[in-house]
C-alpha positions as CSV (number, residue, x, y, z in Angstrom):
1,M,0.0,0.0,0.0
2,Q,2.7,2.5,0.9
3,A,4.7,1.5,-2.1
4,E,1.7,2.3,-4.4
5,G,1.3,5.7,-2.7
6,A,5.0,6.5,-3.0
7,A,5.0,5.4,-6.7
8,E,2.0,7.6,-7.4
9,A,3.6,10.6,-5.7
10,I,6.8,10.1,-7.6
11,A,4.9,9.7,-10.9
12,A,2.9,12.9,-10.2
13,A,6.1,14.8,-9.4
14,I,7.8,13.6,-12.6
15,Q,4.8,14.4,-14.8
16,S,4.4,17.9,-13.4
17,D,7.9,18.7,-14.7
18,L,7.4,17.4,-18.2
19,A,6.6,19.8,-21.0
20,T,3.5,19.2,-23.1
21,K,3.2,19.8,-26.8
22,A,1.3,23.0,-26.0
23,D,4.2,24.2,-23.7
24,L,6.7,23.5,-26.5
25,M,4.6,25.3,-29.1
26,A,4.3,28.3,-26.8
27,V,8.0,28.5,-26.3
28,K,8.6,28.1,-30.0
29,S,6.2,30.9,-30.7
30,E,8.0,33.2,-28.2
31,M,11.4,32.3,-29.6
32,T,10.2,32.9,-33.2
33,G,8.9,36.4,-32.2
34,S,12.2,37.2,-30.4
35,I,14.2,36.1,-33.4
36,A,12.1,38.2,-35.8
37,E,12.5,41.3,-33.6
38,A,16.3,40.7,-33.4
39,K,16.5,40.4,-37.2
40,A,14.6,43.6,-37.7
41,D,16.9,45.4,-35.3
42,I,20.0,44.1,-37.0
43,L,18.7,45.1,-40.4
44,K,17.8,48.6,-39.1
45,W,21.3,49.1,-37.7
46,M,23.0,47.7,-40.9
47,F,21.1,50.0,-43.2
48,G,21.7,53.0,-40.9
49,T,25.4,52.2,-40.8
50,I,25.7,51.7,-44.5
51,G,23.8,55.0,-45.1
52,F,26.1,56.9,-42.7
53,Q,29.2,55.4,-44.3
54,T,27.9,56.4,-47.8
55,I,27.4,60.0,-46.7
56,V,30.9,60.1,-45.1
57,I,32.5,58.7,-48.3
58,L,30.6,61.0,-50.6
59,G,31.6,64.0,-48.4
60,A,35.2,63.0,-48.6
61,V,35.0,62.6,-52.3
62,F,33.5,66.0,-52.8
63,A,36.0,67.6,-50.4
64,L,38.9,66.1,-52.3
65,A,37.4,67.1,-55.7
66,H,36.8,70.6,-54.4
67,A,40.3,70.8,-52.9
68,S,42.0,69.6,-56.2
69,H,40.4,72.3,-58.3
70,P,41.7,75.8,-57.6
């Protein structure tokens, strides 16, 4: 009798720690959203950096062109 009670208690404790398919899908959904946000942030920073570098390079080219013509 005690062994059955102990076995049931252990089984209940183990099962409460197991993830269900719904739990896994919820985590997957959260991770997918986080990854999408990170990708959007990375793209925003990349295009901003490329745009800034382009402006700096064009400014340097115009400055050199202006300095070379008296």
